[in-house]
C-alpha atoms as one frame of an Amber mdcrd trajectory, in Angstrom:
protein
  39.992  78.970 168.602  39.465  81.080 171.724  39.722  84.827 171.090  42.280
  86.763 173.064  40.875  89.022 175.788  42.687  92.004 177.307  41.880  93.038
 180.892  42.781  96.573 181.972  42.789  97.058 185.752  42.531 100.650 187.004
  42.494 101.485 190.747  40.556 104.686 191.471  40.051 107.052 194.381  38.296
 110.377 193.833  39.194 110.721 190.147  35.961 112.238 188.822  37.854 114.829
 186.775  40.120 112.268 185.101  38.283 108.960 184.786  36.096 109.850 181.796
  39.089 110.823 179.667  40.984 107.715 180.746  38.138 105.380 179.835  37.426
 107.094 176.516  41.062 106.877 175.479  41.535 103.260 176.581  38.391 102.188
 174.715  39.530 104.099 171.634  42.977 102.495 171.596  41.533  99.008 172.159
  38.465  99.396 169.953  39.589  96.605 167.622  40.534  94.297 170.505  38.296
  92.259 172.791  38.815  93.866 176.163  37.347  94.507 179.580  38.064  97.364
 181.954  37.993  96.699 185.682  37.702  99.691 187.997  38.785  98.921 191.559
  37.459 101.844 193.541  38.616 102.813 197.014  35.172 104.081 198.083  35.462
 107.416 196.289  33.519 110.304 197.803  33.004 112.031 194.446  31.383 110.951
 191.150  34.150 108.607 190.006  31.980 105.478 190.103  28.914 107.188 188.645
  30.950 108.380 185.660  32.687 105.012 185.198  29.341 103.175 185.073  28.502
 105.023 181.843  31.274 103.076 180.105  30.032  99.552 180.833  33.058  98.688
 182.949  33.253  96.153 185.743  33.376  97.922 189.117  34.598  96.327 192.327
  35.646  97.926 195.601  38.718  97.852 197.809  39.851 100.526 200.250  43.087
  99.046 201.622  45.421 100.628 199.075  46.756 100.367 195.534  48.384  96.988
 196.038  45.274  95.414 197.483  43.186  96.940 194.681  45.445  95.501 192.001
  45.483  92.072 193.612  41.698  92.053 193.718  41.524  93.266 190.113  43.927
  90.568 188.938  41.824  87.945 190.704  38.567  88.811 188.920  40.131  89.569
 185.520  39.179  87.143 182.759  41.757  88.267 180.215  44.699  86.400 178.742
  46.757  89.587 179.111  46.347  91.835 182.154  47.316  95.513 182.158  47.684
  97.680 185.256  47.482 101.439 184.803  46.631 104.588 186.743  43.405 106.582
 186.619  44.889 110.062 186.266  46.162 110.013 182.657  49.769 109.901 183.845
  49.981 106.624 181.890  49.462 107.362 178.193  46.869 104.949 176.738  48.724
 105.153 173.413  51.414 102.964 174.987  48.955 100.111 175.569  49.675  98.514
 172.207  53.423  98.345 172.881  52.826  96.700 176.257  50.331  94.223 174.810
  52.616  93.397 171.863  55.453  92.581 174.267  53.311  89.956 176.017  52.049
  88.583 172.705  55.581  87.860 171.500  56.315  85.780 174.579  57.365  87.876
 177.557  55.772  87.082 180.928  55.797  90.707 182.116  56.246  94.013 180.323
  57.167  96.968 182.543  57.005 100.582 181.491  60.192 102.466 182.334  60.600
 106.219 182.711  64.382 105.990 182.948  65.453 104.028 179.891  66.144 105.637
 176.526  62.880 107.007 175.134  61.175 107.208 178.533  60.636 110.191 180.783
  58.546 111.771 183.498  56.764 115.087 183.944  55.519 114.237 187.416  58.415
 113.341 189.741  60.152 115.571 192.235  63.934 115.390 192.555  63.519 113.640
 195.912  61.345 110.924 194.393  63.780 110.457 191.486  66.649 109.983 193.921
  64.585 107.551 196.014  63.535 105.541 192.969  67.103 105.227 191.731  68.285
 104.141 195.181  65.617 101.437 195.340  66.430 100.310 191.772  70.070  99.931
 192.824  69.136  97.866 195.879  66.828  95.533 193.954  69.331  95.024 191.141
  72.134  94.388 193.635  70.301  91.896 195.829  68.275  90.087 193.173  70.737
  90.136 190.229  68.269  92.020 188.025  68.775  94.808 185.502  65.819  97.128
 186.010  65.937 100.804 185.091  62.711 101.727 186.935  60.883 100.335 189.934
  58.028 102.385 191.377  55.896 102.642 188.239  52.592 100.886 187.723  52.106
 100.800 183.933  52.604  97.100 183.218  51.367  94.066 181.320  51.243  90.441
 182.463  50.440  87.015 181.130  47.482  85.867 183.200  49.356  82.657 184.016
  52.172  84.427 185.890  50.030  86.236 188.464  49.767  83.188 190.739  53.534
  82.661 190.520  54.107  86.144 191.910  51.997  85.416 195.029  51.556  89.131
 195.699  50.927  90.332 199.265  51.539  94.089 199.460  48.538  96.352 200.065
  49.959  99.771 199.181  52.367 101.330 196.674  55.110  98.799 197.406  53.203
  96.389 195.138  55.322  97.473 192.150  58.559  96.762 194.002  57.208  93.397
 195.122  56.364  92.518 191.511  59.892  93.362 190.337  61.523  91.369 193.110
  59.359  88.272 192.774  59.583  88.314 188.980  63.375  88.227 189.329  63.223
  85.479 191.949  60.982  83.373 189.719  63.234  83.964 186.695  60.307  85.195
 184.660  60.795  86.577 181.171  60.735  90.378 181.605  61.043  93.291 179.228
  61.101  96.993 179.987  59.734  99.418 177.397  60.075 103.216 177.376  57.155
 105.095 178.894  56.446 108.801 179.279  54.773 109.601 182.597  52.498 112.597
 182.135  51.609 115.128 184.799  48.122 114.306 186.096  45.401 116.507 184.623
  43.483 117.140 187.857  43.838 116.457 191.561  46.802 115.291 193.591  48.593
 111.954 193.684  47.957 109.491 196.495  51.571 108.421 197.038  53.115 109.613
 200.323  56.824 110.126 199.657  58.281 109.192 203.053  55.682 106.708 204.333
  55.489 104.794 201.061  59.246 105.032 200.588  59.668 103.379 203.983  57.252
 100.613 202.991  59.169 100.041 199.749  62.421  99.715 201.694  60.765  97.256
 204.102  59.541  95.206 201.135  63.045  94.984 199.706  64.602  93.972 203.020
  61.875  91.445 203.757  62.425  89.725 200.404  66.201  89.670 200.808  65.768
  87.404 203.819  62.878  85.278 202.498
């Protein structure tokens, strides 16, 4: 019988102060599980890649944006279960087992949620919280879904559903696109509570207004497709 493999896909860009802790913690949590870690680096100018290479991870490159990086990571992943997570320790590796367990019991996609009971965030401004809730409302209204969170990248997938999603977005709107297309395809989805930590070092790459505009465009585009 084929052994289950977990693939963890982590986009990186100038995360030399965070990546070692991320990789150590992921490997520790998954030490009893066959797994691979795929770093999709956006041509970092610091030592991110040099540090990552010490951990025997697979490293590929993509500099178009988070969405493009995830799509490329999904494509090369060999796992039966794919996990997307951030490189800044905002996603707690301790939650990996809950996400993986949700896929093992039969769900197509497991989405971490900061806004359901048990979830929370230490790293969102009031403006971003308002924007996220507005976008959640729009997606739930137009696509008859029941999401509590939208713009959050800590997620697990059955490998077999990635092709069904037919993802196209290159930047941060990738998460919104996943939610919309999962609803359109009537996939089996579960949200689980997740605590978003404040990043240890550096600044986030999301641009509140520019990426918010792209998220809105993604919603509108899919309403009419």
